[in-house]
N, C-alpha and C positions, 0 to 999 in steps of 0.2 A: 613319657620319656622315650626319646628316640635312640635306637641301638643301631650303632655303626660298626660293621665288620671291617676289620683291617687285616689285609693279608698281602702276600707277595711271595715269590719264588726265593729260595736261597740266594743271599748276596745282593738283593735288590734295594736293601736300605730300609726295611720295614722298622727296624729297631730305632732308627733315627726319626722316623715318622711318628711313631709311638711316643718318644720323648718329646716331640713338639706339641703333641696333643696334650701331654701332662703339663707342660709349662704354660699351656693357654687354659689351664684349671678344668681340663676335661678327664674324668676318672678312666682309667684304662685297666681293663682285665688282661693279663699277660698269661697265656696258656702255658707258655715255656717256663714261667717263672714257678708256676704251679706244679708242673711235672717236677721241677728241681727240688721243690719243698717236698713233694710226696717221696721223692727217693732219697733225700738227705737224711741226716741223723734223726732217727726214730720218727720218720715220716710215715704217713698214714698207709703209704704203698708198700713199703720195705718188706714186710712180713709175707705179703701176697705175691710179691715178685720172688721173693726168696724161695717160695714154695714151688714156683714154676721153673726157675732157672737155679741151677746148682753153681756154688762158688762165686756167687756175685756179690754177697754181703760182707763188708769187712766195717769193724767198729760201729756197728748200728745203722750204716747207710749203704746204698747200693753203689758199688764201682761201676760207674757209668761206662768206662773204657771196656771193662769185662763183659758187660751186658751187651754192648754194642757190637763186639766181636761175636757173640752168640745169635744176634738177630739180624745182623747187617745183610748177610746173603741168604737168610732163611726166611721166606715169606710165611710160613706156618708159625715159626717162632715170633716173628713180629706180629702176627694176628693175635697170638695169646697175649703178648705184652699189651697191645692196643686194648684187648677186652678188659684188661685189669685196670689200666690207667684211665682210659677215656670216661668211663662212668663217673670216677671221682673228680676229674677234672670238669666235667659237665656239671656235677653238684656243686662244686665251688663257684662255677660260673653262675649258676642261678642265685646262690647266696650273694655274690656281688651285685646282681641286678637287683635283688630285693632291697638291699642295703642302700642302693643307688636311688632307687625309686622312694624308699622311705625318706631320704634326704632330699627329695624333690629336685634331682638332678635333671635337667632338660636333655642332656646328651650324654651317653656313654660309649666308649669304645672297647670292642672285643677284638684284641690282638690274637689271632690264630692263625699259624702258619698254613695249616691244611685246612682252611676253612671251607672251601669248595669241595675239596676232597671227601670230607666228612659230612657234607650236607649242612654244615653250621650256618651257611648263608640264608637257609630257610628261616632261621631264628632271629634275622636282622631286618631292619627297616631298609637299609642300603648298605652296599659294600664299596669300600675304597681299595684299591689295588696300588701298592707302590711298584714302580718299574723304573729299570735303567737299561741302557744299550747293553747288548749281549757281552761285547768285549769288556765292558766295566764290570758287569757281573762276574765274568771270569777271572778278572784280575783281584777282585775283592775275595772271591771263594778261595782260590788257589794260595793266596796268602794267609789262609788260616791254618794254624798248627796242625799238623798230622793229616793235612788234606792231600788227596792224591787225584789224579784224573780218574781213576776207577770209582773212587767213592764220589766224586763230583757226578759222573754219569748216572750212578746207582741213585743218588739223591734225586737228580733230575727226572729219572724214570718214574719215580713215585709221586711227583708233582704234575699238576696240569701246567701245560706251558704257558709262559708269559703272554703270549698273543691271545690264547683263549682266555685268559684271567682278564685281560684287559678288555675282551669283548664282553664278558659278563659283568664288568664292574659298572657301578653308577657314577664313581668319580675315580680319577687316576691322580696319583701323586708322583711326579717326576723326582727321581733322586739323583740323576745324573748332571743337573744343571746347577749344582750348587746348593748349599743349605738355605740361602736366602730365597731361592725359588720354592723350594720345599715349603718353607714356612709360608709363603704367600698363598701356596696351594691349599695348604692345611687350613689356614685363616679364610679362605674362600669357600671351603666345603662347610666349615662351621657356619658361616654367614647364611648360606643357601639351606642347610639342614634345619636351622632354627626357624624357618618359615614354612617347612613342610610337616605335616601331621605325622604322628607316630602311630602305628598300628600294631606292633608286636609285644607291647607290655602294657597291662599284664597279659600272661598267655591266654589265648582264645578270645582276646579283645577284638 
């Protein structure tokens, strides 16, 4: 089973790329979706986060806006949150891989925004980076509700820049040339990958 990491900086079009993989019948593990589930109503991470941060739980789920306000400008608080969430996310990822292997899937995708930053690329056979011109990235990001220039700069400061990600990537998916071009890129990546031996599953193989 070939494990493809999928990543990209904020506003680069990673969600669209992940959707294309799904439509082409490739299983996708979405780390962001797992986090939403963990912090949602009666999620596995709610009580743990509530113990570390005051006033962020309402009706059995984490108020993500209130939590963001506590950790956004506080590196130590962010580290505490990551120490709670990351192990659970990793555990769910392993469950996804085991199930996919049991179903004999030849290719799976790990959609992880901070793949390089957390060292998750070491668990992948290859990495695809979604990329777009900086001006288009800015337009996309600044159009998001509640986004400010300060928030955008802070988020960028926590991510490896696009140029470095492209350098580390095995594949690059352009998202600024239209959906048809992105589709063609994903199709070509799948074609190439299915001819390459996988070496990262099972672990230690």
